[in-house]
C-alpha positions in Angstrom: 10.6 -13.0 25.2 9.3 -15.8 22.9 9.2 -15.1 19.2 6.2 -16.1 17.3 6.2 -17.2 13.6 3.6 -15.3 11.7 2.5 -15.7 8.1 1.0 -12.6 6.4 -0.3 -12.0 2.9 -0.3 -8.4 1.5 -2.3 -7.5 -1.5 -3.9 -4.6 -3.4 -5.3 -3.5 -6.7 -5.5 0.3 -6.6 -2.8 2.9 -7.2 0.8 1.8 -7.7 0.4 -1.8 -6.6 4.1 -2.6 -6.3 4.9 0.6 -4.3 2.0 -0.1 -2.0 3.3 -3.7 -1.3 6.8 -2.2 -0.6 5.3 0.3 1.9 3.3 -2.3 3.6 6.4 -4.5 3.9 8.4 -1.6 5.4 5.6 -0.8 8.0 5.2 -4.5 8.9 9.0 -4.7 9.5 8.9 -1.5 11.7 5.8 -2.3 13.7 4.9 -6.0 13.6 8.2 -7.8 13.6 11.3 -8.9 11.6 10.5 -10.2 8.1 12.4 -13.5 7.8 11.4 -14.4 4.2 9.2 -12.9 1.5 7.7 -14.5 -1.6 8.0 -12.9 -5.0 5.1 -10.7 -6.0 2.3 -12.3 -7.9 -0.4 -10.8 -10.2 -3.8 -12.3 -9.6 -7.2 -12.1 -11.1 -9.6 -10.5 -8.6 -11.2 -13.2 -6.4 -14.9 -12.9 -5.4 -15.7 -9.7 -7.4 -14.1 -10.3 -10.7 -15.0 -6.9 -12.3 -12.0 -5.0 -11.0 -8.3 -4.6 -11.6 -5.9 -7.5 -11.0 -4.3 -7.7 -7.6 -0.6 -7.9 -6.6 0.0 -10.3 -3.7 3.0 -11.3 -1.6 3.5 -13.6 1.4 5.8 -12.7 4.3 7.1 -14.9 7.2 7.5 -12.6 10.2 9.1 -13.2 13.6 7.2 -11.2 16.2 6.8 -10.9 20.0 3.3 -9.5 19.5 0.2 -11.6 20.4 -2.2 -12.4 17.5 -4.7 -9.8 18.6 -1.9 -7.2 18.8 -0.8 -8.2 15.2 -4.4 -7.7 14.1 -4.6 -4.3 15.7 -1.2 -3.3 14.1 -2.1 -4.5 10.5 -5.5 -2.7 10.7 -3.7 0.5 11.6 -1.2 0.1 8.8 -4.1 -0.5 6.3 -5.9 2.6 7.6 -2.8 4.8 7.4 -2.1 3.6 3.8 -5.6 4.7 2.8 -7.7 1.5 3.0 -11.4 2.3 2.9 -13.7 -0.6 3.9 -16.8 -0.6 1.8 -18.3 -3.7 0.4 -16.9 -7.3 0.7 -14.2 -8.1 -2.0 -14.1 -4.4 -3.2 -11.1 -2.9 -4.9 -8.5 -1.7 -2.3 -5.2 0.0 -2.0 -3.9 -2.5 0.6 -5.1 -5.7 2.4 -3.0 -7.5 5.0 -4.3 -10.8 6.3 -3.0 -13.2 9.0 -2.6 -16.6 7.4 -1.0 -18.5 10.3 0.3 -17.5 13.8 2.6 -20.4 14.9 0.3 -23.4 14.8 -2.4 -21.7 16.7 -6.1 -22.1 16.1 -8.1 -19.1 16.9 -11.9 -18.8 16.4 -13.1 -15.4 17.5 -15.6 -13.1 15.9 -13.0 -10.7 14.6 -10.0 -13.1 14.3 -9.8 -16.5 12.7 -6.4 -18.3 12.5 -5.6 -20.1 10.3 -7.3 -17.8 7.7 -10.4 -19.8 6.8 -10.0 -19.5 3.0 -6.3 -20.5 2.5 -7.1 -23.8 0.8 -9.6 -22.1 -1.6 -7.2 -19.4 -2.9 -4.5 -20.1 -5.4 -3.2 -16.5 -4.9 -2.5 -17.4 -1.3 -1.2 -20.9 -1.9 1.3 -20.1 -4.7 3.4 -17.5 -2.7 3.0 -19.6 0.5 4.3 -22.6 -1.4 7.3 -20.6 -2.4 8.3 -19.6 1.2 7.0 -22.6 3.2 6.0 -25.6 1.0 6.2 -28.1 3.8 4.4 -26.0 6.4 1.6 -28.2 7.8 -1.8 -26.5 8.0 -2.8 -27.1 11.7 -6.5 -27.7 10.9 -6.5 -29.4 7.5 -3.4 -31.5 8.3 -1.9 -31.1 4.8 1.2 -29.2 3.7 0.9 -26.1 1.6 2.2 -28.0 -1.4 -0.5 -30.7 -0.9 -3.2 -28.0 -0.6 -2.0 -26.3 -3.8 -2.3 -29.6 -5.7 -5.9 -30.1 -4.6 -7.3 -26.5 -4.6 -10.4 -26.0 -6.8 -9.5 -22.4 -7.4 -8.3 -21.9 -11.0 -7.9 -18.2 -11.3 -4.8 -17.0 -13.1 -1.9 -16.2 -10.8 1.4 -15.2 -12.4 4.8 -14.5 -10.8 6.1 -11.0 -11.6 9.7 -10.3 -12.4 
């Protein structure tokens, strides 16, 4: 069976943020695939709706034999089990798990876009991605993660946690 290289970002700004990221990581490892590498955890100003608590975010590189739609189903189930309530766009949430890349695939479906369409616009995605895969080439933008980080127009504060 072929193994696929999957990049996920986890984040949340409600409850015990660190504990929620740890639980999400555990569930991803059990249900989605083997976590090969994880970034440090970063604290980030809220993006989109700034009037809410700061987020904790972390990027994971995962080896999986699941298809990208199966990965999406799995992460949606994990979010739901962890208590994620979908209300308004960019609302505060206990956990959010997004697919950033799946191999070098380009998918444009109504419920699934790969690569994630906002990677280049979000410092909170680019910084942890740069830590784990600085030379990974974005299959649409044709730039490395480090190159995208240098030119992003997002200047929200993102700080590495110890």
